[in-house]
mmCIF file of the N, C-alpha and C atoms, coordinates in Angstrom:
data_MODEL
# 
_entry.id   MODEL 
# 
loop_
_atom_site.group_PDB 
_atom_site.id 
_atom_site.type_symbol 
_atom_site.label_atom_id 
_atom_site.label_alt_id 
_atom_site.label_comp_id 
_atom_site.label_asym_id 
_atom_site.label_entity_id 
_atom_site.label_seq_id 
_atom_site.pdbx_PDB_ins_code 
_atom_site.Cartn_x 
_atom_site.Cartn_y 
_atom_site.Cartn_z 
_atom_site.occupancy 
_atom_site.B_iso_or_equiv 
_atom_site.pdbx_formal_charge 
_atom_site.auth_seq_id 
_atom_site.auth_comp_id 
_atom_site.auth_asym_id 
_atom_site.auth_atom_id 
_atom_site.pdbx_PDB_model_num 
ATOM 1   N N  . MET A 1 1  ? -6.750  -28.402 8.758   1.00 0.00 ? 1  MET A N  1 
ATOM 2   C CA . MET A 1 1  ? -6.274  -28.715 7.432   1.00 0.00 ? 1  MET A CA 1 
ATOM 3   C C  . MET A 1 1  ? -5.751  -27.438 6.776   1.00 0.00 ? 1  MET A C  1 
ATOM 4   N N  . LYS A 1 2  ? -4.551  -27.503 6.245   1.00 0.00 ? 2  LYS A N  1 
ATOM 5   C CA . LYS A 1 2  ? -3.946  -26.349 5.590   1.00 0.00 ? 2  LYS A CA 1 
ATOM 6   C C  . LYS A 1 2  ? -4.298  -26.379 4.104   1.00 0.00 ? 2  LYS A C  1 
ATOM 7   N N  . MET A 1 3  ? -4.826  -25.249 3.626   1.00 0.00 ? 3  MET A N  1 
ATOM 8   C CA . MET A 1 3  ? -5.216  -25.141 2.219   1.00 0.00 ? 3  MET A CA 1 
ATOM 9   C C  . MET A 1 3  ? -4.020  -24.656 1.397   1.00 0.00 ? 3  MET A C  1 
ATOM 10  N N  . ALA A 1 4  ? -3.934  -25.118 0.173   1.00 0.00 ? 4  ALA A N  1 
ATOM 11  C CA . ALA A 1 4  ? -2.893  -24.653 -0.741  1.00 0.00 ? 4  ALA A CA 1 
ATOM 12  C C  . ALA A 1 4  ? -3.202  -23.216 -1.154  1.00 0.00 ? 4  ALA A C  1 
ATOM 13  N N  . ARG A 1 5  ? -2.149  -22.439 -1.312  1.00 0.00 ? 5  ARG A N  1 
ATOM 14  C CA . ARG A 1 5  ? -2.302  -21.038 -1.712  1.00 0.00 ? 5  ARG A CA 1 
ATOM 15  C C  . ARG A 1 5  ? -2.588  -20.979 -3.209  1.00 0.00 ? 5  ARG A C  1 
ATOM 16  N N  . LEU A 1 6  ? -3.633  -20.268 -3.568  1.00 0.00 ? 6  LEU A N  1 
ATOM 17  C CA . LEU A 1 6  ? -3.993  -20.083 -4.971  1.00 0.00 ? 6  LEU A CA 1 
ATOM 18  C C  . LEU A 1 6  ? -3.151  -18.968 -5.553  1.00 0.00 ? 6  LEU A C  1 
ATOM 19  N N  . GLN A 1 7  ? -2.463  -19.243 -6.639  1.00 0.00 ? 7  GLN A N  1 
ATOM 20  C CA . GLN A 1 7  ? -1.652  -18.225 -7.290  1.00 0.00 ? 7  GLN A CA 1 
ATOM 21  C C  . GLN A 1 7  ? -2.182  -18.048 -8.705  1.00 0.00 ? 7  GLN A C  1 
ATOM 22  N N  . VAL A 1 8  ? -2.867  -16.910 -8.922  1.00 0.00 ? 8  VAL A N  1 
ATOM 23  C CA . VAL A 1 8  ? -3.473  -16.631 -10.224 1.00 0.00 ? 8  VAL A CA 1 
ATOM 24  C C  . VAL A 1 8  ? -2.451  -16.049 -11.181 1.00 0.00 ? 8  VAL A C  1 
ATOM 25  N N  . LEU A 1 9  ? -1.593  -15.166 -10.680 1.00 0.00 ? 9  LEU A N  1 
ATOM 26  C CA . LEU A 1 9  ? -0.569  -14.523 -11.503 1.00 0.00 ? 9  LEU A CA 1 
ATOM 27  C C  . LEU A 1 9  ? 0.820   -14.935 -11.030 1.00 0.00 ? 9  LEU A C  1 
ATOM 28  N N  . SER A 1 10 ? 1.738   -15.035 -11.973 1.00 0.00 ? 10 SER A N  1 
ATOM 29  C CA . SER A 1 10 ? 3.122   -15.335 -11.609 1.00 0.00 ? 10 SER A CA 1 
ATOM 30  C C  . SER A 1 10 ? 3.760   -14.073 -11.035 1.00 0.00 ? 10 SER A C  1 
ATOM 31  N N  . ASP A 1 11 ? 4.901   -14.243 -10.378 1.00 0.00 ? 11 ASP A N  1 
ATOM 32  C CA . ASP A 1 11 ? 5.619   -13.092 -9.834  1.00 0.00 ? 11 ASP A CA 1 
ATOM 33  C C  . ASP A 1 11 ? 6.007   -12.113 -10.936 1.00 0.00 ? 11 ASP A C  1 
ATOM 34  N N  . SER A 1 12 ? 6.404   -12.621 -12.093 1.00 0.00 ? 12 SER A N  1 
ATOM 35  C CA . SER A 1 12 ? 6.789   -11.731 -13.190 1.00 0.00 ? 12 SER A CA 1 
ATOM 36  C C  . SER A 1 12 ? 5.580   -10.983 -13.752 1.00 0.00 ? 12 SER A C  1 
ATOM 37  N N  . GLU A 1 13 ? 4.421   -11.610 -13.779 1.00 0.00 ? 13 GLU A N  1 
ATOM 38  C CA . GLU A 1 13 ? 3.203   -10.923 -14.228 1.00 0.00 ? 13 GLU A CA 1 
ATOM 39  C C  . GLU A 1 13 ? 2.811   -9.823  -13.247 1.00 0.00 ? 13 GLU A C  1 
ATOM 40  N N  . ILE A 1 14 ? 2.934   -10.097 -11.973 1.00 0.00 ? 14 ILE A N  1 
ATOM 41  C CA . ILE A 1 14 ? 2.636   -9.084  -10.952 1.00 0.00 ? 14 ILE A CA 1 
ATOM 42  C C  . ILE A 1 14 ? 3.602   -7.914  -11.089 1.00 0.00 ? 14 ILE A C  1 
ATOM 43  N N  . GLN A 1 15 ? 4.874   -8.195  -11.289 1.00 0.00 ? 15 GLN A N  1 
ATOM 44  C CA . GLN A 1 15 ? 5.873   -7.139  -11.468 1.00 0.00 ? 15 GLN A CA 1 
ATOM 45  C C  . GLN A 1 15 ? 5.576   -6.310  -12.718 1.00 0.00 ? 15 GLN A C  1 
ATOM 46  N N  . HIS A 1 16 ? 5.152   -6.959  -13.789 1.00 0.00 ? 16 HIS A N  1 
ATOM 47  C CA . HIS A 1 16 ? 4.822   -6.261  -15.028 1.00 0.00 ? 16 HIS A CA 1 
ATOM 48  C C  . HIS A 1 16 ? 3.633   -5.310  -14.814 1.00 0.00 ? 16 HIS A C  1 
ATOM 49  N N  . ILE A 1 17 ? 2.618   -5.770  -14.106 1.00 0.00 ? 17 ILE A N  1 
ATOM 50  C CA . ILE A 1 17 ? 1.459   -4.927  -13.798 1.00 0.00 ? 17 ILE A CA 1 
ATOM 51  C C  . ILE A 1 17 ? 1.875   -3.751  -12.922 1.00 0.00 ? 17 ILE A C  1 
ATOM 52  N N  . HIS A 1 18 ? 2.722   -4.007  -11.951 1.00 0.00 ? 18 HIS A N  1 
ATOM 53  C CA . HIS A 1 18 ? 3.208   -2.950  -11.057 1.00 0.00 ? 18 HIS A CA 1 
ATOM 54  C C  . HIS A 1 18 ? 3.966   -1.885  -11.852 1.00 0.00 ? 18 HIS A C  1 
ATOM 55  N N  . GLU A 1 19 ? 4.860   -2.310  -12.739 1.00 0.00 ? 19 GLU A N  1 
ATOM 56  C CA . GLU A 1 19 ? 5.635   -1.369  -13.550 1.00 0.00 ? 19 GLU A CA 1 
ATOM 57  C C  . GLU A 1 19 ? 4.721   -0.547  -14.464 1.00 0.00 ? 19 GLU A C  1 
ATOM 58  N N  . ALA A 1 20 ? 3.734   -1.185  -15.068 1.00 0.00 ? 20 ALA A N  1 
ATOM 59  C CA . ALA A 1 20 ? 2.801   -0.471  -15.940 1.00 0.00 ? 20 ALA A CA 1 
ATOM 60  C C  . ALA A 1 20 ? 1.981   0.546   -15.148 1.00 0.00 ? 20 ALA A C  1 
ATOM 61  N N  . THR A 1 21 ? 1.590   0.182   -13.948 1.00 0.00 ? 21 THR A N  1 
ATOM 62  C CA . THR A 1 21 ? 0.832   1.089   -13.087 1.00 0.00 ? 21 THR A CA 1 
ATOM 63  C C  . THR A 1 21 ? 1.669   2.299   -12.695 1.00 0.00 ? 21 THR A C  1 
ATOM 64  N N  . LEU A 1 22 ? 2.926   2.062   -12.326 1.00 0.00 ? 22 LEU A N  1 
ATOM 65  C CA . LEU A 1 22 ? 3.822   3.171   -11.992 1.00 0.00 ? 22 LEU A CA 1 
ATOM 66  C C  . LEU A 1 22 ? 3.988   4.122   -13.173 1.00 0.00 ? 22 LEU A C  1 
ATOM 67  N N  . SER A 1 23 ? 4.119   3.558   -14.344 1.00 0.00 ? 23 SER A N  1 
ATOM 68  C CA . SER A 1 23 ? 4.275   4.371   -15.551 1.00 0.00 ? 23 SER A CA 1 
ATOM 69  C C  . SER A 1 23 ? 3.034   5.237   -15.789 1.00 0.00 ? 23 SER A C  1 
ATOM 70  N N  . LEU A 1 24 ? 1.859   4.656   -15.645 1.00 0.00 ? 24 LEU A N  1 
ATOM 71  C CA . LEU A 1 24 ? 0.618   5.422   -15.838 1.00 0.00 ? 24 LEU A CA 1 
ATOM 72  C C  . LEU A 1 24 ? 0.469   6.541   -14.811 1.00 0.00 ? 24 LEU A C  1 
ATOM 73  N N  . LEU A 1 25 ? 0.748   6.244   -13.550 1.00 0.00 ? 25 LEU A N  1 
ATOM 74  C CA . LEU A 1 25 ? 0.632   7.265   -12.508 1.00 0.00 ? 25 LEU A CA 1 
ATOM 75  C C  . LEU A 1 25 ? 1.612   8.411   -12.724 1.00 0.00 ? 25 LEU A C  1 
ATOM 76  N N  . GLU A 1 26 ? 2.775   8.087   -13.287 1.00 0.00 ? 26 GLU A N  1 
ATOM 77  C CA . GLU A 1 26 ? 3.808   9.098   -13.503 1.00 0.00 ? 26 GLU A CA 1 
ATOM 78  C C  . GLU A 1 26 ? 3.569   9.911   -14.767 1.00 0.00 ? 26 GLU A C  1 
ATOM 79  N N  . THR A 1 27 ? 3.073   9.288   -15.825 1.00 0.00 ? 27 THR A N  1 
ATOM 80  C CA . THR A 1 27 ? 2.938   9.988   -17.106 1.00 0.00 ? 27 THR A CA 1 
ATOM 81  C C  . THR A 1 27 ? 1.541   10.518  -17.377 1.00 0.00 ? 27 THR A C  1 
ATOM 82  N N  . SER A 1 28 ? 0.511   9.750   -17.047 1.00 0.00 ? 28 SER A N  1 
ATOM 83  C CA . SER A 1 28 ? -0.865  10.183  -17.297 1.00 0.00 ? 28 SER A CA 1 
ATOM 84  C C  . SER A 1 28 ? -1.494  10.847  -16.083 1.00 0.00 ? 28 SER A C  1 
ATOM 85  N N  . GLY A 1 29 ? -1.054  10.432  -14.914 1.00 0.00 ? 29 GLY A N  1 
ATOM 86  C CA . GLY A 1 29 ? -1.565  11.012  -13.687 1.00 0.00 ? 29 GLY A CA 1 
ATOM 87  C C  . GLY A 1 29 ? -2.910  10.434  -13.278 1.00 0.00 ? 29 GLY A C  1 
ATOM 88  N N  . LEU A 1 30 ? -3.468  11.063  -12.270 1.00 0.00 ? 30 LEU A N  1 
ATOM 89  C CA . LEU A 1 30 ? -4.732  10.630  -11.693 1.00 0.00 ? 30 LEU A CA 1 
ATOM 90  C C  . LEU A 1 30 ? -5.606  11.852  -11.488 1.00 0.00 ? 30 LEU A C  1 
ATOM 91  N N  . LYS A 1 31 ? -6.843  11.756  -11.906 1.00 0.00 ? 31 LYS A N  1 
ATOM 92  C CA . LYS A 1 31 ? -7.766  12.878  -11.749 1.00 0.00 ? 31 LYS A CA 1 
ATOM 93  C C  . LYS A 1 31 ? -8.263  12.931  -10.307 1.00 0.00 ? 31 LYS A C  1 
ATOM 94  N N  . ILE A 1 32 ? -8.126  14.098  -9.700  1.00 0.00 ? 32 ILE A N  1 
ATOM 95  C CA . ILE A 1 32 ? -8.572  14.328  -8.323  1.00 0.00 ? 32 ILE A CA 1 
ATOM 96  C C  . ILE A 1 32 ? -9.638  15.409  -8.374  1.00 0.00 ? 32 ILE A C  1 
ATOM 97  N N  . LEU A 1 33 ? -10.861 15.064  -8.042  1.00 0.00 ? 33 LEU A N  1 
ATOM 98  C CA . LEU A 1 33 ? -11.974 16.000  -8.178  1.00 0.00 ? 33 LEU A CA 1 
ATOM 99  C C  . LEU A 1 33 ? -12.105 16.972  -7.010  1.00 0.00 ? 33 LEU A C  1 
ATOM 100 N N  . ASN A 1 34 ? -11.457 16.672  -5.897  1.00 0.00 ? 34 ASN A N  1 
ATOM 101 C CA . ASN A 1 34 ? -11.543 17.530  -4.728  1.00 0.00 ? 34 ASN A CA 1 
ATOM 102 C C  . ASN A 1 34 ? -10.384 18.531  -4.747  1.00 0.00 ? 34 ASN A C  1 
ATOM 103 N N  . PRO A 1 35 ? -10.666 19.834  -4.905  1.00 0.00 ? 35 PRO A N  1 
ATOM 104 C CA . PRO A 1 35 ? -9.591  20.822  -4.992  1.00 0.00 ? 35 PRO A CA 1 
ATOM 105 C C  . PRO A 1 35 ? -8.714  20.888  -3.735  1.00 0.00 ? 35 PRO A C  1 
ATOM 106 N N  . ARG A 1 36 ? -9.277  20.611  -2.567  1.00 0.00 ? 36 ARG A N  1 
ATOM 107 C CA . ARG A 1 36 ? -8.477  20.637  -1.338  1.00 0.00 ? 36 ARG A CA 1 
ATOM 108 C C  . ARG A 1 36 ? -7.466  19.495  -1.317  1.00 0.00 ? 36 ARG A C  1 
ATOM 109 N N  . ILE A 1 37 ? -7.874  18.328  -1.769  1.00 0.00 ? 37 ILE A N  1 
ATOM 110 C CA . ILE A 1 37 ? -6.966  17.186  -1.828  1.00 0.00 ? 37 ILE A CA 1 
ATOM 111 C C  . ILE A 1 37 ? -5.885  17.438  -2.879  1.00 0.00 ? 37 ILE A C  1 
ATOM 112 N N  . LEU A 1 38 ? -6.277  17.999  -4.007  1.00 0.00 ? 38 LEU A N  1 
ATOM 113 C CA . LEU A 1 38 ? -5.309  18.319  -5.057  1.00 0.00 ? 38 LEU A CA 1 
ATOM 114 C C  . LEU A 1 38 ? -4.261  19.308  -4.534  1.00 0.00 ? 38 LEU A C  1 
ATOM 115 N N  . ALA A 1 39 ? -4.711  20.326  -3.805  1.00 0.00 ? 39 ALA A N  1 
ATOM 116 C CA . ALA A 1 39 ? -3.791  21.308  -3.224  1.00 0.00 ? 39 ALA A CA 1 
ATOM 117 C C  . ALA A 1 39 ? -2.887  20.647  -2.177  1.00 0.00 ? 39 ALA A C  1 
ATOM 118 N N  . LEU A 1 40 ? -3.435  19.742  -1.383  1.00 0.00 ? 40 LEU A N  1 
ATOM 119 C CA . LEU A 1 40 ? -2.651  19.028  -0.376  1.00 0.00 ? 40 LEU A CA 1 
ATOM 120 C C  . LEU A 1 40 ? -1.547  18.211  -1.032  1.00 0.00 ? 40 LEU A C  1 
ATOM 121 N N  . LEU A 1 41 ? -1.887  17.517  -2.110  1.00 0.00 ? 41 LEU A N  1 
ATOM 122 C CA . LEU A 1 41 ? -0.891  16.711  -2.814  1.00 0.00 ? 41 LEU A CA 1 
ATOM 123 C C  . LEU A 1 41 ? 0.187   17.598  -3.437  1.00 0.00 ? 41 LEU A C  1 
ATOM 124 N N  . GLN A 1 42 ? -0.217  18.758  -3.926  1.00 0.00 ? 42 GLN A N  1 
ATOM 125 C CA . GLN A 1 42 ? 0.760   19.704  -4.471  1.00 0.00 ? 42 GLN A CA 1 
ATOM 126 C C  . GLN A 1 42 ? 1.673   20.210  -3.357  1.00 0.00 ? 42 GLN A C  1 
ATOM 127 N N  . ASP A 1 43 ? 1.104   20.506  -2.202  1.00 0.00 ? 43 ASP A N  1 
ATOM 128 C CA . ASP A 1 43 ? 1.898   20.950  -1.051  1.00 0.00 ? 43 ASP A CA 1 
ATOM 129 C C  . ASP A 1 43 ? 2.880   19.876  -0.587  1.00 0.00 ? 43 ASP A C  1 
ATOM 130 N N  . CYS A 1 44 ? 2.542   18.618  -0.857  1.00 0.00 ? 44 CYS A N  1 
ATOM 131 C CA . CYS A 1 44 ? 3.429   17.509  -0.494  1.00 0.00 ? 44 CYS A CA 1 
ATOM 132 C C  . CYS A 1 44 ? 4.545   17.313  -1.526  1.00 0.00 ? 44 CYS A C  1 
ATOM 133 N N  . GLY A 1 45 ? 4.537   18.138  -2.569  1.00 0.00 ? 45 GLY A N  1 
ATOM 134 C CA . GLY A 1 45 ? 5.611   18.087  -3.545  1.00 0.00 ? 45 GLY A CA 1 
ATOM 135 C C  . GLY A 1 45 ? 5.303   17.360  -4.839  1.00 0.00 ? 45 GLY A C  1 
ATOM 136 N N  . LEU A 1 46 ? 4.072   16.889  -4.984  1.00 0.00 ? 46 LEU A N  1 
ATOM 137 C CA . LEU A 1 46 ? 3.721   16.200  -6.218  1.00 0.00 ? 46 LEU A CA 1 
ATOM 138 C C  . LEU A 1 46 ? 3.388   17.216  -7.311  1.00 0.00 ? 46 LEU A C  1 
ATOM 139 N N  . THR A 1 47 ? 3.636   16.839  -8.539  1.00 0.00 ? 47 THR A N  1 
ATOM 140 C CA . THR A 1 47 ? 3.304   17.686  -9.676  1.00 0.00 ? 47 THR A CA 1 
ATOM 141 C C  . THR A 1 47 ? 1.805   17.615  -9.922  1.00 0.00 ? 47 THR A C  1 
ATOM 142 N N  . THR A 1 48 ? 1.187   18.771  -10.069 1.00 0.00 ? 48 THR A N  1 
ATOM 143 C CA . THR A 1 48 ? -0.250  18.814  -10.325 1.00 0.00 ? 48 THR A CA 1 
ATOM 144 C C  . THR A 1 48 ? -0.543  19.740  -11.503 1.00 0.00 ? 48 THR A C  1 
ATOM 145 N N  . ARG A 1 49 ? -1.702  19.542  -12.092 1.00 0.00 ? 49 ARG A N  1 
ATOM 146 C CA . ARG A 1 49 ? -2.265  20.452  -13.085 1.00 0.00 ? 49 ARG A CA 1 
ATOM 147 C C  . ARG A 1 49 ? -3.670  20.784  -12.595 1.00 0.00 ? 49 ARG A C  1 
ATOM 148 N N  . PRO A 1 50 ? -3.782  21.830  -11.777 1.00 0.00 ? 50 PRO A N  1 
ATOM 149 C CA . PRO A 1 50 ? -5.072  22.140  -11.168 1.00 0.00 ? 50 PRO A CA 1 
ATOM 150 C C  . PRO A 1 50 ? -6.204  22.362  -12.180 1.00 0.00 ? 50 PRO A C  1 
ATOM 151 N N  . ALA A 1 51 ? -5.919  23.003  -13.300 1.00 0.00 ? 51 ALA A N  1 
ATOM 152 C CA . ALA A 1 51 ? -6.963  23.248  -14.297 1.00 0.00 ? 51 ALA A CA 1 
ATOM 153 C C  . ALA A 1 51 ? -7.523  21.940  -14.849 1.00 0.00 ? 51 ALA A C  1 
ATOM 154 N N  . GLU A 1 52 ? -6.695  20.907  -14.870 1.00 0.00 ? 52 GLU A N  1 
ATOM 155 C CA . GLU A 1 52 ? -7.122  19.594  -15.359 1.00 0.00 ? 52 GLU A CA 1 
ATOM 156 C C  . GLU A 1 52 ? -7.487  18.646  -14.220 1.00 0.00 ? 52 GLU A C  1 
ATOM 157 N N  . GLU A 1 53 ? -7.369  19.128  -12.991 1.00 0.00 ? 53 GLU A N  1 
ATOM 158 C CA . GLU A 1 53 ? -7.650  18.334  -11.790 1.00 0.00 ? 53 GLU A CA 1 
ATOM 159 C C  . GLU A 1 53 ? -6.831  17.041  -11.774 1.00 0.00 ? 53 GLU A C  1 
ATOM 160 N N  . THR A 1 54 ? -5.541  17.161  -12.124 1.00 0.00 ? 54 THR A N  1 
ATOM 161 C CA . THR A 1 54 ? -4.694  15.983  -12.271 1.00 0.00 ? 54 THR A CA 1 
ATOM 162 C C  . THR A 1 54 ? -3.455  16.089  -11.393 1.00 0.00 ? 54 THR A C  1 
ATOM 163 N N  . VAL A 1 55 ? -3.092  14.972  -10.799 1.00 0.00 ? 55 VAL A N  1 
ATOM 164 C CA . VAL A 1 55 ? -1.858  14.870  -10.016 1.00 0.00 ? 55 VAL A CA 1 
ATOM 165 C C  . VAL A 1 55 ? -1.020  13.745  -10.610 1.00 0.00 ? 55 VAL A C  1 
ATOM 166 N N  . PHE A 1 56 ? 0.295   13.928  -10.582 1.00 0.00 ? 56 PHE A N  1 
ATOM 167 C CA . PHE A 1 56 ? 1.226   12.944  -11.123 1.00 0.00 ? 56 PHE A CA 1 
ATOM 168 C C  . PHE A 1 56 ? 2.069   12.402  -9.974  1.00 0.00 ? 56 PHE A C  1 
ATOM 169 N N  . PHE A 1 57 ? 2.090   11.091  -9.849  1.00 0.00 ? 57 PHE A N  1 
ATOM 170 C CA . PHE A 1 57 ? 2.811   10.436  -8.762  1.00 0.00 ? 57 PHE A CA 1 
ATOM 171 C C  . PHE A 1 57 ? 4.133   9.895   -9.279  1.00 0.00 ? 57 PHE A C  1 
ATOM 172 N N  . SER A 1 58 ? 5.231   10.346  -8.703  1.00 0.00 ? 58 SER A N  1 
ATOM 173 C CA . SER A 1 58 ? 6.541   9.834   -9.097  1.00 0.00 ? 58 SER A CA 1 
ATOM 174 C C  . SER A 1 58 ? 6.686   8.402   -8.602  1.00 0.00 ? 58 SER A C  1 
ATOM 175 N N  . ARG A 1 59 ? 7.565   7.674   -9.258  1.00 0.00 ? 59 ARG A N  1 
ATOM 176 C CA . ARG A 1 59 ? 7.858   6.291   -8.866  1.00 0.00 ? 59 ARG A CA 1 
ATOM 177 C C  . ARG A 1 59 ? 8.291   6.223   -7.401  1.00 0.00 ? 59 ARG A C  1 
ATOM 178 N N  . SER A 1 60 ? 9.164   7.152   -7.005  1.00 0.00 ? 60 SER A N  1 
ATOM 179 C CA . SER A 1 60 ? 9.674   7.121   -5.629  1.00 0.00 ? 60 SER A CA 1 
ATOM 180 C C  . SER A 1 60 ? 8.564   7.390   -4.615  1.00 0.00 ? 60 SER A C  1 
ATOM 181 N N  . CYS A 1 61 ? 7.641   8.264   -4.963  1.00 0.00 ? 61 CYS A N  1 
ATOM 182 C CA . CYS A 1 61 ? 6.510   8.557   -4.062  1.00 0.00 ? 61 CYS A CA 1 
ATOM 183 C C  . CYS A 1 61 ? 5.677   7.299   -3.830  1.00 0.00 ? 61 CYS A C  1 
ATOM 184 N N  . VAL A 1 62 ? 5.363   6.589   -4.900  1.00 0.00 ? 62 VAL A N  1 
ATOM 185 C CA . VAL A 1 62 ? 4.547   5.376   -4.786  1.00 0.00 ? 62 VAL A CA 1 
ATOM 186 C C  . VAL A 1 62 ? 5.307   4.287   -4.033  1.00 0.00 ? 62 VAL A C  1 
ATOM 187 N N  . GLU A 1 63 ? 6.581   4.100   -4.384  1.00 0.00 ? 63 GLU A N  1 
ATOM 188 C CA . GLU A 1 63 ? 7.378   3.066   -3.717  1.00 0.00 ? 63 GLU A CA 1 
ATOM 189 C C  . GLU A 1 63 ? 7.534   3.357   -2.229  1.00 0.00 ? 63 GLU A C  1 
ATOM 190 N N  . ASP A 1 64 ? 7.734   4.627   -1.877  1.00 0.00 ? 64 ASP A N  1 
ATOM 191 C CA . ASP A 1 64 ? 7.841   4.997   -0.455  1.00 0.00 ? 64 ASP A CA 1 
ATOM 192 C C  . ASP A 1 64 ? 6.535   4.714   0.282   1.00 0.00 ? 64 ASP A C  1 
ATOM 193 N N  . ALA A 1 65 ? 5.414   5.035   -0.355  1.00 0.00 ? 65 ALA A N  1 
ATOM 194 C CA . ALA A 1 65 ? 4.112   4.789   0.272   1.00 0.00 ? 65 ALA A CA 1 
ATOM 195 C C  . ALA A 1 65 ? 3.883   3.290   0.457   1.00 0.00 ? 65 ALA A C  1 
ATOM 196 N N  . LEU A 1 66 ? 4.222   2.503   -0.547  1.00 0.00 ? 66 LEU A N  1 
ATOM 197 C CA . LEU A 1 66 ? 4.058   1.053   -0.435  1.00 0.00 ? 66 LEU A CA 1 
ATOM 198 C C  . LEU A 1 66 ? 4.964   0.462   0.637   1.00 0.00 ? 66 LEU A C  1 
ATOM 199 N N  . ALA A 1 67 ? 6.171   0.979   0.744   1.00 0.00 ? 67 ALA A N  1 
ATOM 200 C CA . ALA A 1 67 ? 7.086   0.487   1.770   1.00 0.00 ? 67 ALA A CA 1 
ATOM 201 C C  . ALA A 1 67 ? 6.517   0.756   3.161   1.00 0.00 ? 67 ALA A C  1 
ATOM 202 N N  . GLY A 1 68 ? 5.862   1.892   3.329   1.00 0.00 ? 68 GLY A N  1 
ATOM 203 C CA . GLY A 1 68 ? 5.259   2.220   4.615   1.00 0.00 ? 68 GLY A CA 1 
ATOM 204 C C  . GLY A 1 68 ? 4.084   1.314   4.943   1.00 0.00 ? 68 GLY A C  1 
ATOM 205 N N  . VAL A 1 69 ? 3.356   0.890   3.941   1.00 0.00 ? 69 VAL A N  1 
ATOM 206 C CA . VAL A 1 69 ? 2.203   0.016   4.149   1.00 0.00 ? 69 VAL A CA 1 
ATOM 207 C C  . VAL A 1 69 ? 2.668   -1.408  4.435   1.00 0.00 ? 69 VAL A C  1 
ATOM 208 N N  . ARG A 1 70 ? 3.682   -1.850  3.710   1.00 0.00 ? 70 ARG A N  1 
ATOM 209 C CA . ARG A 1 70 ? 4.195   -3.212  3.884   1.00 0.00 ? 70 ARG A CA 1 
ATOM 210 C C  . ARG A 1 70 ? 4.888   -3.376  5.229   1.00 0.00 ? 70 ARG A C  1 
ATOM 211 N N  . GLY A 1 71 ? 5.510   -2.319  5.696   1.00 0.00 ? 71 GLY A N  1 
ATOM 212 C CA . GLY A 1 71 ? 6.249   -2.407  6.944   1.00 0.00 ? 71 GLY A CA 1 
ATOM 213 C C  . GLY A 1 71 ? 7.653   -2.902  6.704   1.00 0.00 ? 71 GLY A C  1 
ATOM 214 N N  . PRO A 1 72 ? 8.528   -2.677  7.648   1.00 0.00 ? 72 PRO A N  1 
ATOM 215 C CA . PRO A 1 72 ? 9.943   -3.006  7.472   1.00 0.00 ? 72 PRO A CA 1 
ATOM 216 C C  . PRO A 1 72 ? 10.226  -4.497  7.311   1.00 0.00 ? 72 PRO A C  1 
ATOM 217 N N  . SER A 1 73 ? 9.395   -5.353  7.876   1.00 0.00 ? 73 SER A N  1 
ATOM 218 C CA . SER A 1 73 ? 9.707   -6.773  7.842   1.00 0.00 ? 73 SER A CA 1 
ATOM 219 C C  . SER A 1 73 ? 9.340   -7.437  6.526   1.00 0.00 ? 73 SER A C  1 
ATOM 220 N N  . SER A 1 74 ? 8.519   -6.794  5.695   1.00 0.00 ? 74 SER A N  1 
ATOM 221 C CA . SER A 1 74 ? 8.091   -7.441  4.459   1.00 0.00 ? 74 SER A CA 1 
ATOM 222 C C  . SER A 1 74 ? 8.632   -6.792  3.213   1.00 0.00 ? 74 SER A C  1 
ATOM 223 N N  . VAL A 1 75 ? 9.592   -5.868  3.352   1.00 0.00 ? 75 VAL A N  1 
ATOM 224 C CA . VAL A 1 75 ? 10.163  -5.207  2.169   1.00 0.00 ? 75 VAL A CA 1 
ATOM 225 C C  . VAL A 1 75 ? 11.246  -6.059  1.578   1.00 0.00 ? 75 VAL A C  1 
# 
């Protein structure tokens, strides 16, 4: 028996959450408590504020990472 797919959020609601998340990661950043990880992310080209233990993820960085997780067939 095939079960119906439960859809809690609409596609537009999911897109809105995604856009808000991208904005937060880009403007407010994410606190990284491990100095080695923070340095690694900085070496990868991300903007960091080591004194504040914060890294900022650009939209393109997040989208590229998501594309790699989704794989070529689901983009």
